[in-house]
Residue frames relative to the residue before (quaternion, step in Angstrom):
aa qw qx qy qz dx dy dz
M 1.0000 0.0000 0.0000 0.0000 0.00 0.00 0.00
A 0.1432 -0.7623 0.6271 0.0713 3.53 -1.06 0.86
T 0.1368 -0.7795 0.6073 0.0698 3.58 -1.11 0.71
A 0.0572 -0.7795 0.6237 0.0130 3.56 -1.00 0.89
L 0.1956 -0.7694 0.6029 0.0788 3.53 -1.14 0.76
N 0.5084 -0.6357 0.4907 0.3108 3.57 -0.93 0.95
P 0.4524 -0.7038 0.4646 0.2902 3.67 -0.76 0.90
D 0.6851 0.4329 -0.2944 0.5065 3.63 1.20 -0.36
F 0.2707 0.7825 -0.5194 0.2112 3.64 1.19 0.42
R 0.1343 -0.8026 0.5788 0.0530 3.58 -0.81 1.01
T 0.5895 -0.5683 0.4418 0.3666 3.55 -1.23 0.41
A 0.4343 -0.7092 0.4993 0.2430 3.56 -0.89 0.97
Y 0.0342 -0.7926 0.6081 0.0282 3.59 -1.14 0.59
V 0.1817 -0.7719 0.6068 0.0542 3.57 -1.21 0.71
G 0.1564 -0.7662 0.6183 0.0781 3.51 -1.08 0.83
Q 0.0719 -0.7996 0.5957 0.0232 3.61 -0.96 0.79
W 0.0175 0.7909 -0.6109 0.0309 3.57 -1.13 0.68
N 0.0154 -0.7820 0.6225 0.0286 3.55 -1.32 0.37
F 0.0913 -0.7657 0.6358 0.0323 3.51 -1.25 0.49
S 0.0483 -0.8217 0.5672 -0.0278 3.55 -0.84 1.00
L 0.0550 -0.7601 0.6463 0.0382 3.56 -1.15 0.75
E 0.0025 -0.7809 0.6246 -0.0058 3.55 -1.06 0.79
H 0.0517 -0.7961 0.6029 -0.0121 3.55 -0.94 0.93
S 0.3575 -0.7266 0.5524 0.1978 3.53 -0.98 0.93
I 0.2625 -0.7872 0.5426 0.1305 3.57 -0.64 1.14
S 0.7706 -0.0529 0.0473 0.6333 3.54 1.02 -0.83
R 0.7557 -0.3824 0.2637 0.4616 3.54 -1.27 -0.15
N 0.7840 0.3068 -0.1513 0.5180 3.61 1.07 -0.69
D 0.7373 0.3915 -0.2176 0.5057 3.63 1.20 -0.25
S 0.0052 0.7742 -0.6329 -0.0050 3.51 -1.16 0.65
L 0.2714 -0.7330 0.6071 0.1431 3.50 -1.33 0.43
G 0.0115 -0.8208 0.5696 -0.0407 3.54 -0.90 0.98
I 0.0574 -0.7747 0.6292 0.0255 3.52 -1.18 0.62
D 0.0896 -0.7943 0.6009 0.0047 3.57 -0.95 0.98
Y 0.1432 -0.7545 0.6343 0.0886 3.56 -1.09 0.76
L 0.0717 -0.7931 0.6048 0.0029 3.55 -0.86 1.03
G 0.0684 0.8041 -0.5891 0.0409 3.57 -1.10 0.62
S 0.0320 0.7690 -0.6382 -0.0152 3.53 -1.26 0.45
S 0.0785 -0.7813 0.6188 0.0202 3.48 -1.25 0.56
G 0.1212 -0.7996 0.5873 0.0322 3.57 -0.82 1.07
H 0.0691 -0.8038 0.5908 0.0099 3.60 -1.04 0.77
S 0.8174 0.2071 -0.2079 0.4958 3.52 -1.24 0.66
L 0.2577 0.7785 -0.5237 0.2308 3.58 1.09 0.75
P 0.5147 -0.6770 0.4168 0.3210 3.62 -0.93 0.76
N 0.1607 -0.7190 0.6719 0.0759 3.51 -1.21 0.88
V 0.0663 -0.7966 0.6008 0.0105 3.56 -0.77 1.01
S 0.0278 0.8072 -0.5871 0.0537 3.58 -0.72 1.02
D 0.4168 -0.6702 0.5555 0.2617 3.54 -1.26 0.57
I 0.1993 -0.8289 0.5129 0.1006 3.61 -0.23 1.23
S 0.6408 0.5111 -0.3445 0.4577 3.60 1.24 0.00
Q 0.3320 0.7459 -0.5094 0.2718 3.61 1.22 0.36
C 0.5630 -0.5869 0.4426 0.3778 3.57 -1.11 0.51
R 0.4129 -0.6852 0.5506 0.2385 3.55 -1.24 0.62
P 0.3338 -0.7525 0.5181 0.2323 3.66 -0.55 1.05
T 0.3744 -0.7059 0.5585 0.2227 3.55 -1.17 0.66
S 0.7369 -0.4110 0.2800 0.4579 3.61 -1.22 -0.05
N 0.7058 0.4153 -0.2761 0.5031 3.61 1.13 -0.48
L 0.5284 -0.6917 0.3409 0.3550 3.57 1.36 0.40
F 0.5158 0.5915 -0.4560 0.4197 3.62 1.13 0.48
C 0.5510 -0.6321 0.4462 0.3125 3.51 -1.19 0.66
S 0.2873 -0.7795 0.5365 0.1487 3.56 -0.83 1.00
G 0.6927 -0.4162 0.2712 0.5228 3.61 1.27 0.11
K 0.5531 -0.6088 0.4606 0.3336 3.53 -1.25 0.51
T 0.5842 -0.5903 0.4381 0.3441 3.52 -1.16 0.62
W 0.7767 0.0731 -0.0183 0.6253 3.62 0.96 -0.90
P 0.1636 -0.8440 0.5028 0.0901 3.63 0.22 1.22
R 0.5719 0.6132 -0.3927 0.3779 3.66 1.10 -0.37
Y 0.7288 0.3939 -0.2046 0.5214 3.58 1.17 -0.62
G 0.5232 -0.6281 0.4756 0.3248 3.56 -1.13 0.68
A 0.7820 -0.1311 0.1356 0.5941 3.58 0.37 -1.21
M 0.1270 -0.7528 0.6411 0.0793 3.57 -1.09 0.71
L 0.1081 -0.8258 0.5532 0.0177 3.53 -0.22 1.33
Y 0.1126 -0.7792 0.6162 0.0229 3.53 -0.97 0.97
A 0.1213 -0.8099 0.5728 0.0350 3.59 -0.72 1.06
E 0.0601 0.7638 -0.6409 0.0462 3.55 -1.00 0.88
G 0.4156 -0.7452 0.4815 0.2002 3.55 -1.14 0.61
G 0.3665 0.7556 -0.4756 0.2618 3.60 0.64 1.04
G 0.4763 0.6924 -0.4362 0.3217 3.59 1.23 0.20
N 0.1428 -0.7722 0.6157 0.0652 3.53 -1.26 0.59
S 0.0757 -0.7797 0.6175 0.0701 3.57 -1.21 0.44
S 0.0457 -0.7897 0.6116 0.0126 3.54 -1.21 0.54
Y 0.0067 -0.7820 0.6230 -0.0142 3.59 -0.99 0.83
Q 0.0070 -0.7656 0.6432 -0.0122 3.57 -1.00 0.88
G 0.0652 0.8186 -0.5683 0.0522 3.60 -0.82 0.86
L 0.1201 -0.7677 0.6262 0.0633 3.56 -1.17 0.66
I 0.0869 -0.7858 0.6123 0.0025 3.57 -0.83 1.08
A 0.0724 -0.7726 0.6301 0.0284 3.56 -0.86 1.00
K 0.0463 0.8098 -0.5821 0.0569 3.56 -0.88 0.95
């Protein structure tokens, strides 16, 4: 197995935030709502660049570099996003 890393690979980072509101309806009851979020950037993407190339009939035409088992290439272009709302 061979592994390669993009020379412009950057450190991944994630931001998180939340916001909450709560209101008392009566002496024993309350209503609350929460908003949650996160966002990740420069997350690693790893792919096997020696996979076979499919042809028009979807069969494998052979591996690009058959001498090697797997050739993994990592680059930091992935992103993630999460948004959530909780009512209670």
